BALOBA-1460 file (C-alpha; in Angstrom, 3 decimals):
// residues 111
<rec num="1" residu="m" x="-5.891" y="-0.960" z="14.307"/>
<rec num="2" residu="i" x="-7.792" y="1.907" z="12.695"/>
<rec num="3" residu="l" x="-7.913" y="5.648" z="12.972"/>
<rec num="4" residu="v" x="-9.734" y="8.188" z="11.359"/>
<rec num="5" residu="f" x="-7.692" y="11.431" z="11.052"/>
<rec num="6" residu="k" x="-8.934" y="13.658" z="8.115"/>
<rec num="7" residu="h" x="-5.937" y="16.238" z="8.025"/>
<rec num="8" residu="f" x="-3.403" y="13.975" z="7.466"/>
<rec num="9" residu="f" x="-4.009" y="13.241" z="3.791"/>
<rec num="10" residu="y" x="-3.127" y="14.820" z="0.473"/>
<rec num="11" residu="k" x="-5.532" y="15.155" z="-2.269"/>
<rec num="12" residu="n" x="-7.249" y="11.808" z="-3.079"/>
<rec num="13" residu="y" x="-5.370" y="9.279" z="-0.833"/>
<rec num="14" residu="v" x="-7.925" y="8.435" z="1.645"/>
<rec num="15" residu="g" x="-5.988" y="5.586" z="3.575"/>
<rec num="16" residu="l" x="-2.586" y="5.020" z="4.837"/>
<rec num="17" residu="s" x="-0.769" y="1.866" z="6.603"/>
<rec num="18" residu="l" x="2.235" y="2.540" z="9.292"/>
<rec num="19" residu="w" x="2.772" y="-0.287" z="11.344"/>
<rec num="20" residu="p" x="0.592" y="-1.447" z="13.211"/>
<rec num="21" residu="f" x="-1.960" y="1.237" z="12.611"/>
<rec num="22" residu="i" x="-4.051" y="1.980" z="9.603"/>
<rec num="23" residu="f" x="-5.361" y="5.844" z="9.147"/>
<rec num="24" residu="i" x="-8.222" y="6.557" z="7.374"/>
<rec num="25" residu="k" x="-9.518" y="9.907" z="6.191"/>
<rec num="26" residu="n" x="-13.107" y="9.648" z="7.687"/>
<rec num="27" residu="h" x="-15.268" y="7.510" z="9.437"/>
<rec num="28" residu="t" x="-17.164" y="5.997" z="6.781"/>
<rec num="29" residu="l" x="-14.052" y="4.528" z="5.290"/>
<rec num="30" residu="k" x="-13.969" y="1.710" z="8.082"/>
<rec num="31" residu="f" x="-16.819" y="0.036" z="6.050"/>
<rec num="32" residu="d" x="-14.806" y="0.250" z="2.544"/>
<rec num="33" residu="k" x="-13.758" y="-3.585" z="2.546"/>
<rec num="34" residu="e" x="-11.201" y="-3.044" z="-0.336"/>
<rec num="35" residu="l" x="-9.684" y="0.087" z="1.286"/>
<rec num="36" residu="i" x="-9.190" y="-1.790" z="4.583"/>
<rec num="37" residu="n" x="-7.553" y="-5.165" z="2.796"/>
<rec num="38" residu="h" x="-5.781" y="-3.002" z="0.653"/>
<rec num="39" residu="e" x="-4.383" y="-1.480" z="3.725"/>
<rec num="40" residu="k" x="-3.975" y="-4.829" z="5.469"/>
<rec num="41" residu="i" x="-1.670" y="-6.089" z="2.646"/>
<rec num="42" residu="h" x="0.430" y="-3.012" z="3.612"/>
<rec num="43" residu="l" x="0.783" y="-4.230" z="7.171"/>
<rec num="44" residu="r" x="1.689" y="-7.651" z="5.687"/>
<rec num="45" residu="q" x="4.298" y="-6.124" z="3.438"/>
<rec num="46" residu="q" x="5.673" y="-4.144" z="6.480"/>
<rec num="47" residu="q" x="5.561" y="-7.193" z="8.470"/>
<rec num="48" residu="e" x="7.658" y="-9.568" z="6.211"/>
<rec num="49" residu="l" x="10.230" y="-6.788" z="5.576"/>
<rec num="50" residu="l" x="10.534" y="-6.263" z="9.460"/>
<rec num="51" residu="i" x="8.815" y="-2.921" z="9.268"/>
<rec num="52" residu="v" x="11.859" y="-0.216" z="8.623"/>
<rec num="53" residu="p" x="13.364" y="-1.898" z="5.509"/>
<rec num="54" residu="f" x="9.781" y="-1.807" z="4.074"/>
<rec num="55" residu="y" x="9.897" y="2.212" z="4.239"/>
<rec num="56" residu="i" x="13.365" y="1.986" z="3.086"/>
<rec num="57" residu="l" x="12.269" y="-0.027" z="-0.068"/>
<rec num="58" residu="y" x="9.094" y="1.596" z="-0.645"/>
<rec num="59" residu="l" x="10.763" y="5.037" z="-1.000"/>
<rec num="60" residu="t" x="13.749" y="4.027" z="-2.812"/>
<rec num="61" residu="e" x="11.223" y="2.243" z="-5.476"/>
<rec num="62" residu="w" x="9.444" y="5.397" z="-5.510"/>
<rec num="63" residu="l" x="12.303" y="7.669" z="-5.960"/>
<rec num="64" residu="i" x="13.567" y="5.659" z="-9.020"/>
<rec num="65" residu="r" x="9.706" y="5.439" z="-10.550"/>
<rec num="66" residu="s" x="9.536" y="9.091" z="-9.915"/>
<rec num="67" residu="i" x="12.799" y="9.871" z="-12.294"/>
<rec num="68" residu="w" x="11.657" y="6.774" z="-14.797"/>
<rec num="69" residu="y" x="8.157" y="8.476" z="-15.236"/>
<rec num="70" residu="l" x="9.201" y="11.590" z="-14.572"/>
<rec num="71" residu="d" x="5.318" y="11.614" z="-13.108"/>
<rec num="72" residu="t" x="5.260" y="10.892" z="-8.955"/>
<rec num="73" residu="y" x="1.758" y="9.773" z="-9.342"/>
<rec num="74" residu="k" x="2.515" y="7.376" z="-12.039"/>
<rec num="75" residu="a" x="5.560" y="6.433" z="-9.812"/>
<rec num="76" residu="y" x="3.288" y="5.692" z="-6.728"/>
<rec num="77" residu="q" x="0.733" y="3.666" z="-9.417"/>
<rec num="78" residu="n" x="3.596" y="1.141" z="-10.387"/>
<rec num="79" residu="l" x="4.958" y="0.519" z="-7.138"/>
<rec num="80" residu="s" x="5.199" y="-3.121" z="-6.536"/>
<rec num="81" residu="f" x="3.702" y="-2.661" z="-3.271"/>
<rec num="82" residu="e" x="0.746" y="-0.473" z="-4.388"/>
<rec num="83" residu="q" x="0.406" y="-3.139" z="-8.044"/>
<rec num="84" residu="e" x="-0.137" y="-6.116" z="-5.041"/>
<rec num="85" residu="a" x="-2.431" y="-4.185" z="-2.881"/>
<rec num="86" residu="y" x="-4.600" y="-3.219" z="-5.646"/>
<rec num="87" residu="a" x="-4.479" y="-6.614" z="-7.828"/>
<rec num="88" residu="n" x="-5.660" y="-8.197" z="-4.687"/>
<rec num="89" residu="e" x="-7.894" y="-5.742" z="-2.489"/>
<rec num="90" residu="h" x="-11.089" y="-6.839" z="-3.961"/>
<rec num="91" residu="f" x="-10.039" y="-10.565" z="-2.455"/>
<rec num="92" residu="e" x="-11.690" y="-10.813" z="1.199"/>
<rec num="93" residu="d" x="-9.304" y="-13.732" z="2.025"/>
<rec num="94" residu="y" x="-6.107" y="-12.822" z="-0.103"/>
<rec num="95" residu="l" x="-4.214" y="-12.528" z="3.176"/>
<rec num="96" residu="d" x="-5.191" y="-16.521" z="4.006"/>
<rec num="97" residu="y" x="-3.222" y="-17.337" z="0.967"/>
<rec num="98" residu="r" x="-0.868" y="-14.893" z="0.309"/>
<rec num="99" residu="r" x="2.689" y="-16.391" z="-0.333"/>
<rec num="100" residu="p" x="5.445" y="-13.955" z="1.343"/>
<rec num="101" residu="f" x="7.104" y="-11.474" z="-0.723"/>
<rec num="102" residu="s" x="4.698" y="-11.379" z="-3.088"/>
<rec num="103" residu="f" x="4.874" y="-8.212" z="-4.153"/>
<rec num="104" residu="i" x="8.118" y="-9.070" z="-5.711"/>
<rec num="105" residu="k" x="6.335" y="-10.295" z="-8.776"/>
<rec num="106" residu="y" x="5.030" y="-6.863" z="-9.747"/>
<rec num="107" residu="f" x="8.582" y="-5.389" z="-9.457"/>
<rec num="108" residu="c" x="9.253" y="-5.575" z="-13.269"/>
<rec num="109" residu="s" x="5.511" y="-4.938" z="-14.366"/>
<rec num="110" residu="s" x="3.912" y="-1.616" z="-15.017"/>
<rec num="111" residu="k" x="0.669" y="-0.069" z="-15.925"/>
């Protein structure tokens, strides 16, 4: 389910997945196929990790990478969950052939 909630977002962020919802900054973003696919990839990640562990791992990885890079945005860009979503958001059928826990292969890579 996609919900529009414009006051929820910080700076350039326009979408967020919180199981089972996708929150977007404005109504026109409902038609942005890559953004919606990106957020659907996050929903699949959340589902396969049984939701709460996803948030714990996401936050933990972000904290570690924030310390490593001394830059919170660079940390965000290098999260394994985000790398998988960004790398595959333009493939409309990605979720049809995605293997479980595919984010793991992005864990040791960085931009």
